[in-house]
C-alpha distance (Angstrom), angle and dihedral (degrees) to the residues before:
residue distance angle dihedral
M1 . . .
L2 3.78 . .
L3 3.80 113.0 .
I4 3.80 116.3 -154.1
A5 3.79 113.1 -158.7
A6 3.80 128.7 -167.2
A7 3.78 137.1 158.2
L8 3.81 96.2 -123.9
E9 3.78 133.2 44.1
E10 3.81 87.2 -134.9
E11 3.81 89.5 62.1
L12 3.81 91.6 47.0
K13 3.79 91.8 51.7
S14 3.80 88.9 69.5
G15 3.81 84.7 73.7
M16 3.81 102.5 24.3
E17 3.80 91.3 60.7
L18 3.82 88.5 60.8
C19 3.81 93.7 57.1
H20 3.78 134.6 76.0
D21 3.82 132.8 -149.5
L22 3.80 87.7 37.9
R23 3.80 113.4 -178.3
K24 3.80 132.3 176.2
R25 3.78 125.6 -141.9
R26 3.77 113.2 -125.5
D27 3.80 98.0 -135.8
I28 3.84 103.4 48.4
D29 3.81 138.9 19.8
L30 3.78 92.5 -93.1
W31 3.78 126.2 128.6
Q32 3.77 129.4 -174.5
G33 3.78 126.2 -157.2
V34 3.79 141.9 158.3
R35 3.78 128.2 -110.3
N36 3.80 122.1 174.7
K37 3.82 89.3 -12.2
K38 3.81 91.9 -56.4
A39 3.79 126.4 116.5
I40 3.79 113.3 -119.0
G41 3.80 124.7 -171.2
F42 3.81 124.3 -153.6
L43 3.80 121.0 -160.7
K44 3.80 125.6 -171.2
T45 3.79 103.2 -153.3
G46 3.78 100.7 -179.7
V47 3.80 127.1 -119.9
G48 3.79 122.9 -60.1
P49 3.80 134.2 29.4
K50 3.81 97.0 -83.4
R51 3.80 95.4 50.2
A52 3.81 91.7 41.6
S53 3.80 95.8 52.0
A54 3.81 91.8 44.6
G55 3.80 92.0 48.0
L56 3.78 94.1 50.4
G57 3.79 91.4 43.9
E58 3.79 90.9 55.5
A59 3.80 92.4 46.5
L60 3.80 92.4 51.7
K61 3.79 89.1 57.8
E62 3.80 86.8 63.5
I63 3.80 103.7 35.8
R64 3.79 139.2 24.5
P65 3.82 109.6 -148.6
E66 3.78 121.2 -165.5
R67 3.79 89.3 -131.2
I68 3.79 141.8 -10.0
L69 3.78 128.7 -128.4
V70 3.80 115.4 -162.9
I71 3.80 113.7 -155.0
G72 3.77 135.5 172.4
Y73 3.76 147.9 99.7
A74 3.79 125.0 -50.1
G75 3.76 140.5 -175.6
A76 3.79 115.9 -115.5
I77 3.78 116.8 -126.4
D78 3.80 93.8 170.0
P79 3.82 103.7 81.4
V80 3.82 93.5 -143.1
L81 3.81 91.9 67.1
K82 3.79 116.7 97.3
L83 3.79 134.2 -159.8
G84 3.81 111.6 -73.4
E85 3.79 96.4 14.3
L86 3.80 117.3 130.3
V87 3.78 131.6 -126.9
A88 3.79 122.4 -156.0
V89 3.79 100.5 -150.5
S90 3.79 114.6 -134.0
R91 3.80 97.0 174.9
A92 3.80 137.0 12.9
R93 3.79 128.1 -158.6
A94 3.79 128.8 -179.1
F95 3.77 117.5 -138.2
S96 3.77 134.9 -169.3
F97 3.77 139.9 168.3
D98 3.78 121.9 -94.7
K99 3.82 107.8 -100.2
E100 3.79 94.9 -139.1
H101 3.81 95.6 42.1
P102 3.83 106.5 25.4
D103 3.77 102.4 -173.9
W104 3.78 139.6 111.1
E105 3.78 92.4 -94.8
N106 3.82 92.9 59.7
I107 3.78 106.2 54.5
R108 3.79 117.7 156.9
L109 3.80 118.9 -146.7
G110 3.78 128.1 -153.4
D111 3.78 124.3 -142.6
A112 3.79 117.0 -63.7
L113 3.80 110.1 -108.1
E114 3.79 117.1 -155.7
L115 3.81 116.5 -140.0
D116 3.79 128.2 -150.8
D117 3.77 139.2 -128.0
C118 3.81 98.6 27.0
Q119 3.79 95.9 146.3
S120 3.80 95.0 52.6
L121 3.81 90.1 47.6
M122 3.78 89.9 53.0
D123 3.79 94.3 44.9
C124 3.80 91.5 50.9
A125 3.79 93.8 47.9
K126 3.79 91.9 49.6
S127 3.79 91.3 49.6
A128 3.81 87.8 54.8
G129 3.81 89.9 54.0
L130 3.80 94.6 -108.6
I131 3.80 129.1 138.9
I132 3.79 110.3 -118.9
R133 3.79 133.6 171.1
L134 3.77 133.3 -168.5
G135 3.80 112.0 -119.0
E136 3.77 151.2 138.1
T137 3.79 127.8 -101.0
M138 3.77 132.0 -146.7
T139 3.79 116.5 -147.4
S140 3.78 117.7 -144.6
S141 3.80 133.7 -173.5
Y142 3.79 88.5 -141.5
V143 3.79 139.5 54.2
L144 3.79 109.7 -96.7
G145 3.77 111.0 -165.5
D146 3.78 105.2 137.7
P147 3.84 111.5 109.0
V148 3.81 90.4 -143.4
H149 3.81 92.0 57.2
K150 3.79 92.1 44.7
R151 3.78 90.8 52.1
R152 3.82 90.6 52.2
L153 3.80 91.3 52.4
Y154 3.78 92.3 47.9
E155 3.80 94.6 47.8
K156 3.79 92.3 47.9
F157 3.81 102.9 38.6
H158 3.84 106.7 14.8
A159 3.80 94.1 -139.4
S160 3.80 120.0 153.3
I161 3.80 103.6 -136.1
V162 3.78 144.1 7.4
D163 3.80 125.5 -136.8
M164 3.81 138.8 159.4
E165 3.81 105.6 -122.3
T166 3.82 118.2 26.9
A167 3.81 100.9 90.7
A168 3.80 91.4 44.7
L169 3.81 92.7 50.7
A170 3.80 92.3 44.9
G171 3.80 89.9 52.4
V172 3.81 92.8 53.2
A173 3.81 91.5 46.6
A174 3.81 91.4 49.4
C175 3.81 90.9 53.7
Q176 3.80 88.3 54.2
T177 3.84 92.4 43.4
I178 3.79 90.9 -122.3
P179 3.82 116.1 145.9
V180 3.80 111.8 -117.5
S181 3.77 131.5 -167.9
C182 3.79 131.6 177.4
I183 3.76 139.4 -151.7
R184 3.78 122.7 179.1
A185 3.79 134.1 -176.3
V186 3.79 121.7 -138.8
S187 3.80 110.6 -112.5
D188 3.81 97.3 169.5
E189 3.77 127.3 27.1
A190 3.78 124.4 -133.3
G191 3.79 92.0 -100.8
D192 3.82 98.3 42.7
T193 3.80 114.4 118.8
F194 3.81 104.6 -171.4
L195 3.82 93.4 96.4
A196 3.80 94.1 44.0
P197 3.85 93.8 99.0
F198 3.81 89.0 59.0
S199 3.80 94.8 44.1
F200 3.78 116.8 116.5
D201 3.79 116.8 -123.4
P202 3.82 119.1 179.5
A203 3.79 89.6 -155.8
T204 3.82 93.1 67.3
T205 3.78 129.8 68.7
I206 3.80 125.2 -119.6
P207 3.85 92.4 -108.6
A208 3.81 89.9 51.1
R209 3.80 91.7 50.9
A210 3.81 90.4 47.4
K211 3.82 91.3 51.8
K212 3.79 90.3 49.6
L213 3.79 89.9 54.2
F214 3.81 92.1 46.1
D215 3.79 91.8 51.5
T216 3.79 92.5 51.1
G217 3.76 123.7 90.2
L218 3.80 95.3 -114.4
A219 3.79 95.0 -176.6
Q220 3.80 91.0 57.3
T221 3.81 91.0 44.9
Y222 3.81 90.6 51.8
R223 3.81 92.4 49.5
E224 3.78 91.4 49.8
W225 3.80 91.5 48.3
K226 3.82 91.5 50.0
D227 3.81 91.5 49.6
H228 3.81 91.9 50.3
A229 3.81 92.7 44.2
A230 3.80 90.4 52.7
V231 3.81 90.2 57.5
A232 3.81 91.6 48.0
K233 3.81 91.8 47.2
E234 3.79 91.7 52.4
S235 3.81 90.3 53.5
L236 3.81 90.1 51.6
R237 3.82 91.0 47.3
R238 3.80 92.3 51.7
F239 3.80 90.9 47.8
L240 3.80 94.1 47.9
S241 3.80 93.1 46.5
C242 3.80 86.2 62.8
Y243 3.80 98.7 35.3
L244 3.80 100.7 48.6
């Protein structure tokens, strides 16, 4: 069985809506359906590396998939990437800020985790008429939506996108010797500013970040996020309709 994992149920629905006989397990956020006479599992892991790794760990106590496909939205840090374009992830690395010197000059990287099946992901996306690029992702514990921060990550590490789960999920899969691959759709471009009020910055205090959020038009931000997410979801749906 192929297990598709994503942080949000909204992301999973890009594939769940293609299946029939969809059933949910009572104990965890795991659904199983059928597509082209094949069983497909769908796991909602939750947002962030800790929730994602715990969610996949619990699921793997119940099922043993042949392979895992991580899907979802991602923020572009490579400026060439545009809204709705796909990235076949070749490598994932977690990053965090140094606890003693939490600033953008002291970023700590986890081990690089190699992901599988990139060529077939790219071939399938291209056959569906989608734009896809091969690239690396950086996994963060925080939302990163400020163009200045994204530019710093790109200039220093040359990754394509940033997300909040891939490296954590790949680490759990590696411990279980389960092949894992990943495809993500760009939901915010490198220069987009609508997520900047939510973006973590170690140089600012919690009260300062709270004031920034309060001063922002959150309703407008939410509408813009939903519009962008809808474009990314459609790209995932078109890819999965070909891939599954």
